[in-house]
C-alpha positions in Angstrom: 0.0 0.0 0.0 1.4 3.4 -1.0 1.6 6.0 1.7 0.0 9.2 0.5 2.2 12.3 0.3 1.4 14.8 3.0 1.5 18.3 1.6 1.9 21.5 3.6 -0.7 24.2 3.2 -0.4 26.5 0.2 1.1 29.8 1.3 2.9 31.3 -1.7 1.7 31.6 -5.3 3.3 32.7 -8.6 1.2 33.9 -11.5 2.0 33.8 -15.2 -0.2 36.2 -17.2 -0.4 35.7 -21.0 -2.3 37.4 -23.7 -4.1 40.7 -24.0 -4.6 43.6 -21.5 -8.1 42.2 -20.7 -6.4 39.0 -19.6 -3.9 41.1 -17.6 -6.8 42.7 -15.7 -8.1 39.2 -14.9 -4.7 38.3 -13.6 -4.6 41.4 -11.4 -8.0 40.6 -10.0 -7.1 37.1 -9.2 -3.9 38.2 -7.5 -6.0 40.6 -5.4 -8.3 37.8 -4.3 -5.4 35.5 -3.5 -3.7 38.2 -1.4 -6.9 39.1 0.4 -7.2 35.4 1.3 -3.7 35.5 2.9 -1.8 33.9 0.1 1.6 35.6 -0.7 2.3 36.5 -4.3 5.8 35.8 -5.5 7.7 36.1 -8.8 10.1 33.3 -7.8 8.6 30.2 -9.4 11.1 27.9 -7.6 9.9 29.1 -4.1 6.2 29.2 -4.9 3.9 26.5 -3.4 1.5 27.0 -6.4 1.7 28.4 -9.9 -1.3 29.9 -11.7 -1.1 30.3 -15.5 -3.7 32.7 -16.8 -3.8 31.6 -20.5 -4.7 33.1 -23.8 -6.6 31.0 -26.3 -7.4 33.5 -29.0 -5.1 32.1 -31.7 -3.2 28.8 -32.2 0.1 30.5 -31.5 -1.3 31.7 -28.2 -2.4 28.2 -27.3 1.1 26.9 -28.0 2.6 29.5 -25.8 0.1 28.8 -23.0 0.7 25.0 -23.2 4.5 25.6 -23.0 4.0 27.6 -19.8 1.7 24.9 -18.4 4.0 22.1 -19.2 6.9 23.9 -17.6 4.9 24.4 -14.4 3.9 20.8 -14.3 7.5 19.7 -14.8 8.4 21.9 -11.7 5.7 20.0 -9.8 7.1 16.6 -10.8 10.4 17.7 -9.4 8.9 18.8 -6.2 9.5 22.5 -6.7 5.8 23.4 -6.4 2.7 21.6 -5.0 -0.1 22.7 -7.3 -0.6 23.9 -10.9 -3.7 25.9 -11.6 -4.7 27.0 -15.2 -7.1 29.8 -15.8 -8.3 32.1 -18.6 -9.3 31.9 -22.2 -7.7 28.5 -23.1 -9.6 26.9 -20.2 -12.9 28.5 -21.4 -12.3 27.4 -25.0 -10.8 23.9 -24.5 -11.9 22.8 -21.0 -13.1 19.5 -22.3 -9.6 18.6 -23.6 -7.2 20.5 -21.5 -6.8 17.8 -18.9 -6.2 15.3 -21.6 -3.4 17.5 -23.0 -1.8 17.8 -19.6 -3.1 15.5 -16.8 -0.7 17.1 -14.4 -2.9 20.2 -14.0 -4.5 20.3 -10.6 -7.4 22.6 -11.3 -8.7 24.8 -14.1 -10.7 28.0 -13.8 -12.6 29.6 -16.6 -13.0 33.3 -17.3 -16.4 33.6 -15.6 -15.1 32.0 -12.4 -12.2 34.2 -11.3 -13.7 34.5 -7.8 -13.1 30.7 -7.4 -9.3 31.1 -7.8 -8.6 30.8 -4.0 -10.5 27.6 -3.8 -8.6 26.2 -6.9 -5.2 27.3 -5.6 -5.7 25.8 -2.1 -7.2 22.6 -3.4 -10.4 23.0 -1.3 -13.2 20.4 -1.7 -14.0 18.8 -5.0 -11.2 20.6 -6.8 -8.8 17.8 -5.7 -9.8 15.2 -8.3 -12.7 13.7 -10.2 -15.0 15.3 -12.7 -15.1 18.6 -10.8 -11.4 19.3 -11.1 -12.3 22.4 -13.1 -14.5 25.4 -12.6 -15.2 26.6 -16.2 -18.9 27.4 -16.5 -20.5 29.3 -19.3 -21.5 33.0 -18.7 -25.1 32.0 -18.1 -24.2 29.2 -15.7 -21.9 31.4 -13.8 -24.6 34.0 -13.4 -27.1 31.4 -12.1 -24.6 29.9 -9.6 -24.2 33.4 -8.2 -27.9 33.9 -7.7 -28.3 36.4 -10.6 -31.6 37.0 -12.2 -31.2 35.5 -15.7 -34.8 35.5 -16.8 -35.0 36.2 -20.5 -31.3 36.6 -20.9 -29.1 34.6 -23.3 -25.4 34.0 -23.7 -25.0 35.1 -27.2 -28.0 37.5 -27.5 -27.8 41.2 -27.7 -28.8 41.7 -24.1 -25.8 40.0 -22.7 -26.0 37.9 -19.5 -27.3 40.4 -17.0 -24.2 41.0 -14.8 -20.7 42.3 -15.0 -17.5 41.2 -13.4 -16.0 43.8 -11.0 -12.3 44.6 -11.4 -11.9 46.4 -8.1 -9.3 45.6 -5.5 -6.7 44.4 -8.0 -3.1 43.8 -7.2 -1.7 45.5 -10.3 1.0 44.1 -12.5 1.4 47.4 -14.5 3.6 50.2 -13.1 1.9 52.3 -10.5 1.4 55.3 -12.7 -0.6 53.7 -15.5 -3.4 51.1 -15.5 -6.0 49.4 -17.7 -9.6 50.4 -16.9 -12.0 47.7 -18.4 -15.3 49.3 -19.2 -17.0 46.2 -20.7 -16.5 42.5 -21.4 -17.6 40.2 -24.2 -18.7 41.2 -27.7 -21.9 41.0 -29.9 -20.0 41.3 -33.2 -19.9 38.3 -35.5 -16.6 38.7 -37.2 -15.7 35.6 -39.2 -12.2 35.2 -37.7 -12.8 35.9 -34.1 -13.2 33.5 -31.1 -13.9 36.1 -28.5 -17.7 35.8 -28.4 -17.4 32.1 -27.9 -14.8 32.5 -25.1 -15.9 35.7 -23.4 -19.6 35.7 -24.1 -21.9 38.5 -25.1 -21.4 42.2 -24.5 -21.6 43.2 -20.9 -21.0 46.9 -20.0 -20.1 47.9 -16.5 -22.6 50.5 -15.1 -21.0 54.0 -15.2 -20.9 54.3 -11.4 -18.9 51.0 -11.2 -16.4 52.2 -13.9 -15.9 55.5 -12.1 -15.5 53.8 -8.7 -12.7 51.6 -10.2 -11.2 54.6 -11.9 -11.0 56.5 -8.6 -9.5 53.5 -6.9 -6.8 53.3 -9.6 -6.1 57.0 -9.3 -5.9 56.8 -5.5 -3.4 54.0 -6.0 -1.2 56.3 -8.0 -2.4 55.9 -11.6 -1.9 59.0 -13.9 -2.9 57.3 -17.1 -6.1 55.1 -17.5 -6.3 53.0 -20.7 -9.9 52.2 -21.5 -10.3 48.7 -22.7 -13.0 46.2 -23.7 -13.6 44.0 -26.7 -15.7 46.7 -28.3 -15.5 50.0 -26.4 -17.6 52.0 -28.9 -20.6 49.8 -28.0 -20.4 50.7 -24.3 -23.7 51.2 -22.6 -26.0 49.9 -25.4 -26.6 46.6 -23.6 -27.6 48.2 -20.3 -29.7 51.1 -21.6 -27.2 53.8 -20.9 -28.2 56.4 -23.5 -25.1 58.5 -22.8 -22.9 55.6 -24.0 -19.2 56.1 -24.6 -19.4 59.9 -24.8 -20.9 60.0 -21.3 -18.3 57.7 -20.0 -15.5 59.7 -21.5 -16.8 62.9 -19.9 -17.0 61.2 -16.5 -13.4 59.8 -16.8 -12.2 63.2 -18.0 -13.8 64.8 -14.9 -12.0 62.6 -12.4 -8.7 62.9 -14.3 -8.9 66.7 -14.3 -7.5 67.4 -10.8 -4.3 65.5 -11.6 -4.2 66.5 -15.2 -4.1 62.8 -16.1 -4.5 60.9 -19.3 -7.4 58.8 -20.5 -6.8 56.7 -23.6 -9.4 54.9 -25.8 -8.5 51.5 -27.1 -10.4 48.9 -29.3 -12.9 51.2 -31.0 -15.0 49.4 -33.6 -14.9 51.4 -36.9 -18.6 51.1 -37.9 -19.8 52.4 -34.5 -17.3 55.2 -33.8 -19.9 58.1 -34.1 -19.5 61.8 -34.8 -20.5 62.4 -31.2 -17.7 60.2 -29.9 -15.2 61.9 -32.2 -16.3 65.4 -31.0 -16.2 64.3 -27.4 -12.6 63.1 -27.8 -11.7 66.4 -29.4 -13.3 68.5 -26.7 -12.0 66.8 -23.5 -8.6 68.0 -22.3 -7.8 64.9 -20.3 -8.7 62.4 -23.0 -5.6 62.1 -25.1 -5.9 62.6 -28.8 -5.3 59.0 -29.7 -7.6 56.2 -30.8 -7.0 52.5 -31.5 -9.3 51.3 -34.3 -8.7 47.7 -35.5 -9.7 48.0 -39.2 -8.4 44.5 -40.2 -8.6 45.3 -44.0 -9.6 47.8 -46.6 -10.7 45.7 -49.5 -14.5 45.6 -49.7 -14.3 41.9 -50.8 -12.3 40.9 -47.7 -14.3 43.2 -45.3 -17.5 41.5 -46.5 -16.0 38.0 -46.1 -14.8 39.0 -42.6 -18.3 40.2 -41.6 -16.9 43.5 -40.5 -20.2 45.4 -41.3 -18.3 48.3 -43.0 -16.7 49.3 -46.3 -13.7 51.1 -47.6 -15.7 54.2 -48.3 -17.0 54.3 -44.7 -13.6 53.7 -43.3 -12.0 56.5 -45.3 -14.8 58.9 -44.3 -14.2 58.0 -40.7 -10.5 58.4 -40.8 -10.9 61.8 -42.6 -13.3 62.9 -39.8 -10.8 62.0 -37.1 -7.9 63.8 -38.7 -10.1 66.8 -39.5 -12.0 67.2 -36.2 -9.2 66.1 -33.8 -6.1 68.0 -34.7 -2.9 66.1 -34.0 -4.8 62.8 -33.4 -2.7 59.6 -33.4 -4.5 56.7 -35.0 -3.4 53.1 -34.3 -4.8 50.1 -36.2 -4.4 46.4 -36.6 -4.7 44.4 -39.8 -5.1 40.8 -40.8 -3.3 39.4 -43.8 -3.8 36.1 -45.5 -7.6 35.9 -44.8 -9.2 33.1 -46.9 -10.0 34.4 -50.4 -7.6 37.4 -50.1 -6.1 37.9 -53.6 -3.0 39.6 -54.7 -5.1 42.5 -55.8 -6.7 42.7 -52.3 -3.2 42.7 -50.8 -2.0 45.4 -53.1 -5.0 47.5 -52.3 -4.2 47.2 -48.6 -0.5 48.1 -49.1 -1.4 51.2 -51.1 -3.9 52.2 -48.4 -1.3 51.8 -45.6 1.2 53.8 -47.6 -1.2 56.6 -48.5 -2.8 57.1 -45.1 0.2 56.9 -42.9 -1.0 55.4 -39.6 0.9 56.6 -36.6 1.0 53.0 -35.2 0.0 49.7 -36.8 0.2 46.0 -36.1 -0.5 43.0 -38.4 -1.7 39.5 -37.7 -1.3 36.6 -40.0 -4.7 34.9 -40.3 -5.0 31.8 -38.1 -7.7 29.2 -38.9 -9.4 28.9 -35.5 -11.8 26.0 -34.7 -15.4 27.2 -34.4 -14.9 30.3 -36.5 -16.3 30.8 -40.0 -12.9 31.6 -41.5 -11.4 28.5 -39.9 -13.6 26.3 -42.1 -12.9 28.5 -45.1 -9.2 27.5 -44.9 -10.2 24.0 -45.8 -11.3 25.2 -49.3 -8.2 25.0 -51.5 -9.7 27.8 -53.7 -9.8 30.1 -50.7 -6.8 29.1 -48.5 -3.8 31.4 -48.8 -0.5 29.4 -48.7 1.6 30.0 -45.5 4.6 31.3 -47.4 2.3 33.9 -49.2 0.8 34.9 -45.9 4.3 35.5 -44.5 5.4 37.4 -47.5 2.4 39.7 -47.3 2.9 40.2 -43.6 6.5 41.2 -44.2 5.6 43.7 -46.9 2.9 45.3 -44.7 5.3 45.6 -41.8 8.1 47.0 -44.0 5.6 49.6 -45.4 4.6 50.7 -41.9 8.2 50.7 -40.7 9.1 53.1 -43.5 6.2 55.4 -42.6 6.9 55.3 -38.9 10.6 56.0 -39.3 9.8 58.9 -41.6 7.3 60.3 -39.1 9.8 60.1 -36.2 12.6 61.6 -38.3 10.3 64.4 -39.4 9.4 65.3 -35.8 13.1 65.2 -34.9 14.1 67.3 -37.9 12.2 70.3 -36.6 15.0 70.7 -34.1 17.7 70.6 -36.7 15.9 72.8 -39.3 14.3 75.5 -37.2 16.4 75.7 -34.1 15.2 75.3 -30.5 12.3 77.6 -30.9 10.9 75.5 -33.7 11.5 72.1 -32.1 8.7 69.9 -31.1 7.9 70.0 -27.4 6.0 67.0 -25.9 4.9 66.0 -22.5 6.5 62.6 -21.8 5.3 60.3 -19.1 8.4 58.6 -17.7 8.1 54.8 -17.4 11.5 53.6 -16.3 15.2 54.3 -16.4 17.5 52.4 -18.8 20.9 51.0 -18.0 23.3 53.9 -18.9 25.5 53.1 -21.9 29.2 53.4 -21.5 29.4 56.0 -24.2 26.9 58.4 -22.5 28.4 61.8 -21.6 28.4 63.2 -18.1 25.7 65.8 -19.2 23.5 62.9 -20.3 24.2 60.7 -17.4 20.7 59.2 -17.3 18.4 57.9 -20.0 14.8 57.2 -19.3 12.0 55.4 -21.3 8.8 57.4 -21.6 5.8 57.9 -23.7 4.1 60.9 -25.3 0.3 61.1 -25.8 0.6 59.2 -29.1 2.3 56.2 -27.6 0.2 53.6 -25.8 2.0 51.3 -23.3 3.3 48.0 -24.4 2.2 48.2 -28.0 3.6 51.4 -29.4 7.0 53.2 -29.8 8.6 55.1 -26.9 10.5 58.3 -26.3 14.0 58.2 -24.8 14.6 61.2 -22.5 18.3 62.1 -21.8 18.3 63.9 -18.4 21.0 65.6 -16.4 19.1 65.0 -13.2 17.1 62.0 -11.8 13.5 61.5 -13.1 10.9 59.3 -11.5 8.5 56.8 -13.0 5.1 58.6 -13.4 6.7 62.0 -13.7 5.4 64.1 -16.7 8.3 65.8 -18.2 8.1 68.6 -20.8 10.6 67.3 -23.4 12.3 68.9 -26.5 12.5 66.3 -29.3 16.0 66.4 -30.6 16.4 63.2 -32.5 14.9 59.8 -33.5 16.0 56.2 -33.4 13.9 54.1 -35.8 10.4 54.1 -34.5 11.3 56.0 -31.3 11.9 59.6 -30.4 14.8 61.0 -28.5 14.7 64.2 -26.4 15.9 66.3 -23.5 13.9 67.9 -20.7 13.1 71.4 -21.5 14.2 72.6 -18.1 17.7 71.1 -18.7 18.0 73.0 -21.9 16.8 76.2 -20.4 19.4 75.9 -17.6 22.1 75.3 -20.1 21.0 78.5 -21.9 20.1 76.7 -25.1 16.4 77.7 -24.9 14.9 80.9 -23.7 13.0 80.6 -20.4 9.4 79.9 -21.4 6.4 80.9 -19.3 
């Protein structure tokens, strides 16, 4: 008879957060719950009693990355370094029926609608130990019912959502103290042909405005200067809960609470067909909402947009972009595109390349189409007349990125050239939010003893370019520094604090 191994209580937990900012917020919430329960977060995986992997399941590549992290954690458990491995997030929600077959060493799995069960899963309480209840991965509707919510007349995939929202308060943040993600909604009611999000995250669920503002105040009280507004479809905010003020009303409320600290609010993930004139004018009019918007366009060919079920057209997109540049002077527009969508022809690709070169996005990312199980376009890849060969996808991706690189380099060089061509008075001055200090290169002069990484209004955290600030005195993360742009380095800008240059007599003292 084998003597069972006696394990000590779980006291410390390490967390690996993969995927998008929405997933990061989930990770922060789970860390907050774990800490509240008396468990101690650690970043040392070798000393942790338990490891939680919050997975991404959006694309096949993300699944591979998640499984690599899971397998590594299970291997640590086999060698006695940790006691429990808990897997959470989108991969669980999408593949919960198979996940334990892929890796039997997982102790518990927690879906996206069951974050509040993370303490139970980590500690191994009750039925989480073994058997058919090793996972907590209910659907959105099931989760609502278990929590005693009124779900009468509500559906999982219907336009009305599921009747409740997940609070993101009391998070233990993984971002720097001076900036944070503020989730305003969860889920999506769109039916894009390539997207797994509605199947994973459920229907659109807006947080009530008072809940959003309460979370925003909590983040500001915790030191946040910049709030990045996120959701799967931020422009649809409020429609599912009868909030007639919608996104404009929310932006005005966020602007108001940022005003005392002169902070920044940034809008991410705006759906192009529902970015209205009122929303554009609201962004233009509010001083604490930075002049930046992220609009995932995905393509510009009408053929491909129709196949993608994007509910828009090239003409509508061009009108929208023209309005943004006309009504919001200085606005920075970020987009993402998909290349290699089934049925995309060489002509479609050339149309997209020409559009990218002619418009000149400030920031742009590109995804290679991934055939995902359960999506319409995943099945389209099985048709040899529609499938784009992998080498062609890669070539198109490379060409798009090279086109954007040329645009971004030219834009950065142009901003820097104002210093060289017009002198100090004509140089571009930007407020730069300091994120961190870089290791000082050996070649740095004494006057430029410190180099800091920061971001101006047109640079969102983690996805965009940065601004390097050469400073003669110490700067602190979260400090907003008026910076003279004096050079560029590829995508990035280089500058010096205006006050340094004034002290050196290079610039006249400005009011």
